[in-house]
C-alpha positions in Angstrom: -25.7 -69.8 4.4 -22.0 -69.4 5.3 -22.0 -66.0 3.6 -25.0 -64.9 5.6 -23.3 -65.9 8.9 -20.0 -64.1 8.0 -21.9 -61.0 7.0 -23.8 -61.0 10.2 -20.6 -61.2 12.2 -19.1 -58.1 10.6 -19.1 -55.1 12.9 -18.9 -51.6 11.7 -16.6 -49.2 13.3 -18.7 -46.2 14.4 -16.3 -43.3 14.1 -17.3 -40.1 15.8 -17.1 -37.1 13.7 -15.9 -33.8 15.0 -18.3 -31.3 13.5 -19.1 -27.6 13.8 -21.0 -24.9 12.1 -20.7 -21.3 11.2 -23.5 -18.8 11.0 -22.3 -17.2 7.7 -24.8 -14.3 7.9 -23.7 -13.4 11.4 -20.0 -13.8 10.4 -20.4 -11.4 7.4 -22.5 -8.9 9.5 -19.7 -8.7 12.0 -16.8 -8.8 9.6 -14.6 -5.7 9.7 -13.5 -6.2 6.2 -17.1 -6.4 4.9 -18.0 -3.3 6.8 -15.0 -1.5 5.2 -16.1 -2.6 1.8 -19.6 -1.4 2.4 -18.3 1.9 3.7 -16.0 2.3 0.7 -18.9 1.9 -1.7 -21.2 4.1 0.4 -18.6 6.9 0.1 -18.3 6.3 -3.6 -22.1 6.4 -4.0 -22.3 9.6 -1.9 -19.7 11.3 -4.2 -21.5 10.1 -7.4 -24.8 11.2 -5.9 -23.5 14.7 -5.1 -22.3 15.1 -8.7 -25.7 14.0 -10.0 -27.5 16.4 -7.7 -25.5 19.3 -9.1 -26.4 18.3 -12.7 -30.0 17.7 -11.7 -30.3 21.1 -10.0 -28.8 22.8 -13.1 -31.3 20.9 -15.3 -34.2 21.9 -13.1 -33.1 25.6 -13.3 -32.9 25.4 -17.0 -36.4 23.7 -17.2 -37.9 26.5 -15.0 -36.2 29.1 -17.2 -37.6 27.4 -20.3 -41.1 27.6 -19.0 -40.8 31.3 -18.4 -39.2 32.0 -21.8 -41.3 29.7 -23.9 -44.1 32.2 -24.6 -41.7 35.1 -25.2 -39.5 33.3 -27.7 -42.1 31.6 -29.8 -43.2 28.0 -30.6 -40.2 27.1 -32.8 -37.8 28.1 -30.0 -39.9 26.2 -27.5 -39.9 23.0 -29.5 -36.2 23.1 -30.1 -35.4 23.9 -26.5 -37.9 21.4 -25.2 -36.3 18.6 -27.3 -32.8 19.6 -25.9 -34.2 19.5 -22.3 -35.7 16.1 -22.9 -32.5 14.8 -24.2 -30.5 16.2 -21.3 -33.0 14.6 -18.8 -32.6 11.3 -20.5 -28.8 11.6 -20.3 -29.0 12.3 -16.6 -31.1 9.2 -16.1 -28.6 7.1 -18.1 -25.7 8.6 -16.1 -27.5 7.6 -12.9 -28.1 4.1 -14.0 -24.6 3.7 -15.2 -23.2 4.9 -11.9 -25.4 2.4 -10.0 -24.4 -0.4 -12.3 -20.7 0.4 -11.9 -21.0 0.5 -8.1 -23.0 -2.8 -8.0 -20.5 -4.5 -10.3 -17.4 -3.3 -8.4 -18.8 -4.1 -4.9 -20.1 -7.4 -6.1 -16.7 -8.4 -7.3 -15.2 -7.4 -4.0 -17.8 -9.3 -2.0 -17.3 -12.4 -4.1 -13.6 -12.2 -3.5 -14.2 -11.8 0.2 -16.5 -14.9 0.3 -13.8 -16.9 -1.6 -11.2 -15.7 0.9 -13.4 -16.7 3.8 -14.0 -20.2 2.4 -10.2 -20.7 2.3 -10.0 -19.5 5.9 -12.8 -21.9 6.9 -11.0 -24.8 5.2 -7.7 -24.0 6.9 -9.4 -23.5 10.3 -11.3 -26.8 10.0 -8.1 -28.7 9.1 -6.1 -27.0 11.9 -8.8 -27.8 14.5 -9.3 -31.4 13.4 -12.9 -31.1 12.3 -14.3 -33.7 10.0 -17.1 -31.4 8.9 -17.8 -27.7 9.2 -21.2 -26.6 8.0 -22.6 -23.2 7.1 -25.9 -21.7 8.1 -27.4 -18.6 6.6 -28.8 -17.8 3.2 -28.0 -21.3 1.8 -28.4 -23.2 5.0 -26.8 -26.6 5.0 -27.6 -27.4 8.6 -31.1 -28.2 9.8 -30.1 -28.7 13.4 -27.0 -28.3 15.4 -26.2 -28.1 19.1 -25.0 -24.6 20.1 -21.8 -26.2 21.3 -20.9 -26.9 17.7 -21.2 -23.2 16.7 -17.8 -21.8 15.9 -19.0 -18.6 14.3 -17.5 -16.3 17.1 -14.1 -18.0 16.7 -14.2 -17.4 12.9 -15.4 -13.8 13.3 -12.4 -13.1 15.5 -10.1 -15.0 13.1 -11.2 -13.2 10.0 -11.1 -9.8 11.7 -7.7 -10.5 13.3 -6.4 -11.7 9.9 -7.7 -8.5 8.2 -6.2 -6.3 10.9 -2.8 -8.1 10.5 -2.9 -7.2 6.9 -2.7 -3.6 8.0 -6.3 -2.8 7.4 -8.8 -1.8 9.9 -12.2 -0.1 10.1 -11.8 3.5 10.9 -13.6 4.8 13.9 -16.0 7.7 13.4 -13.6 9.9 15.5 -10.8 9.0 13.0 -12.9 10.1 10.1 -13.7 13.4 11.8 -10.0 14.0 12.4 -9.3 13.3 8.7 -12.0 15.8 7.6 -10.4 18.5 9.7 -7.1 18.1 7.9 
């Protein structure tokens, strides 16, 4: 009975936690560094695509020529040339798949690295601001409800973009790209 009385007299200290959340999708959408990474791989894809187009056009030209010459050069020639064209078509398809895989692998590694970097920034920011918890919303939402006043996404967008700019990197403006093209 004495134990029951003592346990009833215990009071719990209700500590208020300082919490906030970050809309991780919004942060990534507005991240200058992410935009730069996407632009970099879009440019690489455009270069690879133009190379493939040249090879595909050459192949199409040869295929058209093959059709015209098949009757004149006989069945044996047509079979041999047809087999060569099929092999080249398959090689073009493999080249395209290889280029896509290469781009996906490279950009995936860079994006994973960016996410890891941002997690470190979030942790430092949370410690510096005295937060007990910082939650993330987005693809893998870990917050079901939060007051808008707890949303620190805009602050973090500014922080990651400022940090990226201070590293000497910034997103080129379309006007800058046009100037580069003229040179």
